[in-house]
N, C-alpha and C positions, 0 to 999 in steps of 0.2 A: 555440288550441295543443292538441294532442292529450297525453294522458302520455306518449306516446313521443318527441313534438318536444321538451316540457318537460324530460325527462331527458336526452338529448340535449344540450340549450342548457347543463344543469348541467354537464355532462362538459366543454365547449367553454370555458364561462365561468362559474362558479359567483360571481363577485362581483358580477355584473351581469344579473339576471333578474327578468322583471318576470310576473308570476302573473297571467293576463286573468281579467276580472269571470265570464266562464262556469265559472270553476274554484271561484267562490264558494259561502258557506253563510253566510247572511245578508249582515253586515256584513265577513265574515272571510272569508280562505283555508280551502278543505277541508282539514282537519287531516291525512289520510291523505297528501294529495298534498304536504304541507308537508315530513312526516314521510320520505316517499318521495325527496324533493329532498334533505335533508339527509343522509340514508343515502349515496346517491349521491357527495356530498361525502366521506363518512367512507370509504364503499368504496376511492375512489382514492387513500388514503393507507396500505394493509392491503397487504401482501406476499402475490402470488398463491398460492394453496391454502389460505388461512384464511377457509374461510365465516363469514358473520355466524351467530352462536350466539344474541344476545339485545341488543334494544336497549330501554332505558329513556326514555322519553318522557315529557319535561313542556311543555305548553303554557303558556308563561308568559304570554303575551298574544296578541289576533288577528294573523296576519297580514293588512296590507291590499291587496287587488287593485289592479291597476293602478297598483302602486309599485314601486320599486326596492327589490330585497330580496339580500343576498349569502347564500351558505353556503358556512359555515367548518368545516375539521375539524382538530384537533388530535390526534396522538398522544401519549396518557398514559404509555404503557408497552409495548415489544416485547419478549415472551419467546421463547423456544425454541419453543412452540406456540401461544400466545394474544397477541392484540394488542389493547388496550384503548384506544379512542377517542373523543374527545368531537366533538361536533358541533353547531353552533347554525347558527340563521336569525336572520338581523341584518335590521333594517329602523329607518332612520333614527335610528342608534345604539343601539337598543333590540334586546335580545335579545328574539325571539318565541315561538322554540322551541330546546330544550337537548335533547341524546341522548347517553346514554353508552352506547356499544356494546361488546360483547364478539364479538371475531372468534377461532375457533381453528381448527388442522389438527385432524383425525383421528388417534387415537392407539390402540394396540393396547389390547384390554381383552375380561377374561373375561365380562363382564356383558353381557347382552342381554336387555332385558324389552320385548316389544311393546307396542304402544301398544293401546288398549281399541278396543272396534269404534266405530265411527262410527254415528250415530243413524239410525233410520228415518227416511225423509222421502216424500212423495208426490212421484210423477214431477213433472218441471220441467214438463210441458205442464197438468199439473192445480193448478198454482199462480198464485196471483194476481201480476201483474209491477205493481210499482212504476210509474206511468207518469211520463214528464217532463212536466209542465205549465208552460210558463212565468209565473214568479210566483207559482206554489204551493208546488211542489216546490223543492226547493235546488236551484241551479245547475249545481253539479257532476253532479246524478244524469245529465244528459245523457251522461255517458260512460260510466256505470257501469249494468248492470240488474241488479234485483234481486227475486225470486220468493219470496213469503212461503209456507212450508210449515208452519212450527210458531208457533205463539203469533198475537198479534195485529198489525195495522198500529199506528203510532203514534195518539194520541189516540182509541184504538177501544174503552177501557174495559175491555180484555181482561186478567183478572188475573192471567194465567200468568207462572210465573217464567222461562219460555223465550221467546226467540223466535229466527227464522230460517228458511232457507231455502237458495234457490240464489242464485249470483251470477257475475256475468261482465264485462269490457268490453262496452261499448253502441256500437253504430255501425261503420263500415267500419274496423275496424282491420286491419292485416296479421296474417296467422297465422303466430306466431312462438312459441318458448317462451316462458310466462311467467318473468319477473325478479323479484328478491327487492322491488324496489321496487315494481312492477305489485300485490304479492300484499300492501305496507302498503296499498295503496290499495284493493283490494279486501274486506281485513278491515276499515277503517274507513269502509268505506260505509255501514254499517249503522246506524242512527239508536240513541242510547242506548236499551238493553232497557226501563227503567223507564217510558219514554214512551207504551208501548202500554196503561200502567193510567189514562191519563188520559183523560177525556171530551173535553176541548178542549184547543185549540193552548197549548202553553208552550214556550219554548225550552228546550233542553238541548245538552248541549257535553262533549266529553271534557275531564278536568282532567289526568289522568297515564293514562299506556298503556304495559304492560308487555309484550313480545311476543318468543316464542322460536321459533326455524324448525329444523325436522328435517332435518338434513342427513345424506345429501345430499337436496334438495330434491325429492320426487317430479317426474317430468316430465310436463308439460299444457302444452297451447298457449293462447293468449289468445282463441280461438273456442270453449273447451271450460268449461261450468258448473264450479261449486266447491260443496260445502256447507258451511253455516255455520251455527254454533248458538250463542247468548249464554244464560247462566244468571245471574238476579238471584240473588244470595247475600245480599244487604242493603241497602236502601232506607229512608233516614229524614232528616228535617229537610233537605231538598233535595240531600243525597247520594247516591249510589248505586254499589253495588259489584259488578262482574260479572265473571264467568268466559265465555272463549270459545274456540273452536276452529275452523278450516278445514281440511276434507278435499278432495280430488279427488274426480272425480263416482263414480271407483270405492271410495272409501272409503279412501283411504291420506291419513294425518293429514298434514298441510303445515305448520301453526303453532301454536301454542296464545298466547292473548292474556289480558291481565286489564285492566281499566280501572276509575278512579275516574272518574265522572260527575257534573257538576251539571244539576239540575234546578230550573228557576225555574216550580213550580208544584206 
């Protein structure tokens, strides 16, 4: 199933979804997909005109692929402009992912501070693409294309604090405006930045993830590349703390991201 098909499945019946193994990442489902599907269940509970402002995501445990999972949402508070919503992915009676989200309508304000410029990157055609190699690359990367323009590939022994490049959906996807759920997959597609410091394979994963969206989200479509950059702010004792951002190809800020990652190496 494609990302769009899984999103539509959650919209139609969030209580009985099976994430196929093609969306796997080791023994678990791809975290960006899980977050996207929980978000869809949450968005359905929010009044129109209140776009998502921020999501605080905790990956409590691995979501098993090829097994039933339900996506639940609960409105905690609904104010004049802001809705606070709690979302969960539940599998075999256990919470595997939990998200606290804030959705808010625009309001008049005298404050306007533009985003800092996007980082310079080599052109897409000059960047190395991470190929999808069955049995080698994570299964979910068959759906997401990444081209390295900053820092090093995972396990390359590159000591840079930065990692990133270009990202978009891969394969025969319909050309349509990118949704917030798809943005979650695009941002989380990248491996934990500290993995580039290692010289041999070791597993790593996101523990917590906070992402904030610039509203209104800049308009671009599913065939266009985005710029992504992650910066390692600190890494020690098997944990890394990284700040990242996503921009359109033209340099418009789309989202700000922050993760605590675990590295077993």
